[in-house]
N, C-alpha and C positions, 0 to 999 in steps of 0.2 A: 441174696440181694443182687449178685452178679447176674444170675439167671433172669431176674425181673428186668434188669437194665437191657439185656439182650432183646427180650420180648418188646420192650418199649421202643428200642431202636428200630426193630423190624417194622413195628406198627407205624412209627413216624415216617419211615421210608415209603411204606405203602401209601400213606396219606399224601406225601409229597409227589409220588408218581401219579396218583389219581388227579391231584390238583394241576400238575403239569399237563396231563392229558386233556383235562377240561379246558385249560387255558388255550391249548393248541386248537381245540374245536371252536372256541370262541373267536380265536383269531381268524379261523377259516370262515366262520359265519360273518365276520365283519369285513370280509373282502368285498369291495364295491364292484358291482356289475359294470361292465364297460358301457359308457354313455353312448346312446344311439345317435347317429348322424340325423340330420333333418330328413334326408331321403329315407333312411331306415325307419324313422318314427312315422312318416306318412304311410309307407308300405305296411308297417305293423298295424296302424290304425285300421287299414282296410282288410286286414286278415291274411296277410302274406304268409304268416307262420302256419296257416292251415292248408296252404297250397300243396304241400307234399302228400296230402291225403286225397287229392283230386285225381280221379281216373278218367273222367269224361266231362267235357263242357259242351253244352249245346246253346246256340243263340241265333237269332235273326237280327241282322243289321238293317236299319231302315233310315232313309233320308227323304224329307219332304222340303222342297225348295221351290216355291211358286207352283208351277204346274208339273214340275219334275218330281218323280217318285222312284225310289230305288229300294229293292228288298233282295237280300241274299242271306242264305243260312249256312251255318257251319256246325259240324260235329267234330270235336277235337279230342283225341286221346293223348294227353300230355306224356304219359309214361312211355309210349312207343312213338309219339309224334305222327301218328296217322291222322289224316284230315279228310273229311268229306265235305265238299263245297257244292251247294245247290242254289241255282238261280232259276228264273223262268224258262231258260233255254238249255241249261247244262247241269249235269251232275258229274263232278270230277273227284275221284278218289286218288290220293297220293300220300307219300310218306316224306316228311320234311328232312329226314336224315339220308334220303337216297338222292341219286341224281335225278333232277326233275326235267321233264320234257317241256315243250312250249305250253301245253295245256296246263301242266302242273304249275309252271311259273305264273301263268295268267291267274290261276286261282290263288296262288300263294301271295301275290302282291296284294290282293284284296283281303286275304286272311291277315296279313301283317297290319294293314291299315285298320281293319275292323277290330282286331283284338287290341290294338293300341288304344282305341277309344274306350274299350271296355275294361282293360287291365292297366291303364296308364300308371296308377300308383305302384304297381309291381315292377313295371319297366324301369323305374328309378333305381332298383337294386339288381334287376336281372341283366340289363343290357351292358355290353362291353363297348369300349371305344367311345366313351362319352366323358364330358366334363360337366360338373355341376357347380353352380354358384347360387348365392341367395342374398336377398335384401330384406330388411325388416321395415315394416310400416310404410308401405307404398300404396298408391291409389290404384285400385282395380279398374280395368278399362271399361267395364260395362256398368257395374253397380255404383262405382265411385266410392265404395267402402275402403277403409284402411285395412289392408291385409298384408301378409308377408308373401314374398315372391321367391320361388325356387325355379331356376332355369336349368334345363338339361340340353346340352349342345352335343350333337353327334359329329364324329370325325368327318373330314371331307372325303374319305374313301370308304368304300364298302357299304353294303345295304342297298335298299331300293331308292332311298332318298337321302344321300349323304349330305352332311353339312347343315341339316335342318335343326331348328331350335324350338323348344316348347317352354312357355312361361306358365307356371302353375301358381295360382293365387290361393293362399290357404289361411285358415284362422289359427288362433293360438292352440287349439286342440287338434291341429293337423288335418282338419276337414278341408278338402279342396272345394272352393266356391265357384271358380271360373278359371279358364285357361286361354292362352293364345298360342297359335301356331305361326312360326315365322320361317317361311321357305328360304333355304340357303342362308339362314341367320340374318335375314334382312332386318333393318331397323324397324320397319313398319310390319305389323302383324297381317298375315294373309287371312286369318280367321280368328275370331274370339267368340267363345260361347260360355254360357252359364252351365253349371252342374246342378240340376234341379231335383232329381229324384234318386233316392237310394233304395237298394234292395239287398237284404241280407240273405244269402243263399248258402246254407250249411257252413256258416262262419266266414264266408267270403262276401265282403261288402262291395257291391257294384253300383256305379251310377248309371242309371238306365235312360236318362233323358238329358239332352243338351239343346239349347236354343241360342240364337244370336240376339242382339239388342232389339231387333225389330219383331222377332217372332216369325219372320218369313222363312228362316232356315231352322229346321228342326231335325235332329239326329237322335234316334232312340232305338232301344233294344227290346225285342219281344221273344217269346218262346225260350226264355232263359232257364236252364236247369244245370245242376252240377251234381255229379256222383263221386 
């Protein structure tokens, strides 16, 4: 009888240990994931989590404004930060991690501007030296729709255009519908455009067409590819 009690005690201890282990696992499973900020949620919606797999981005930046037409193309290798800039008159190859001469700086200013239009949702979480604020249920400047607004304001020092601000108007599902650029954080927007066309390229969602309220200004991307 004593021997049977010992066996029963060991069996009970084994069950208790197993239950304790299972409870620990359940507690781990019930740990809540950190809640995303609005900026992170927008970037995530556009596929920022897939960016680490990108080795090459190609695109052409186009502007039509009245009789004015602009087109320039880029080949960017994010892993090494090598860039090839091509326009009607120039082809400039440079590395953004190296000291840049005047030609490289000329190309890089355009690279920064053009990639900002293409990758703005990712800039919300990539860029340093910024402050971000948001408002809910505001009137969008072009459509007049009720949307939410996220403002990214750059510090007054550093970069090619310090102190600038961008207002992004987005829906409940974190889709950007339009945005405004405010030079030097001026109260009045310098430019406001609609985001009108999306393209999913290997898990990266890009808006490839913007236009102003009149349609006279159009900014769009062609020759887009991602590896």
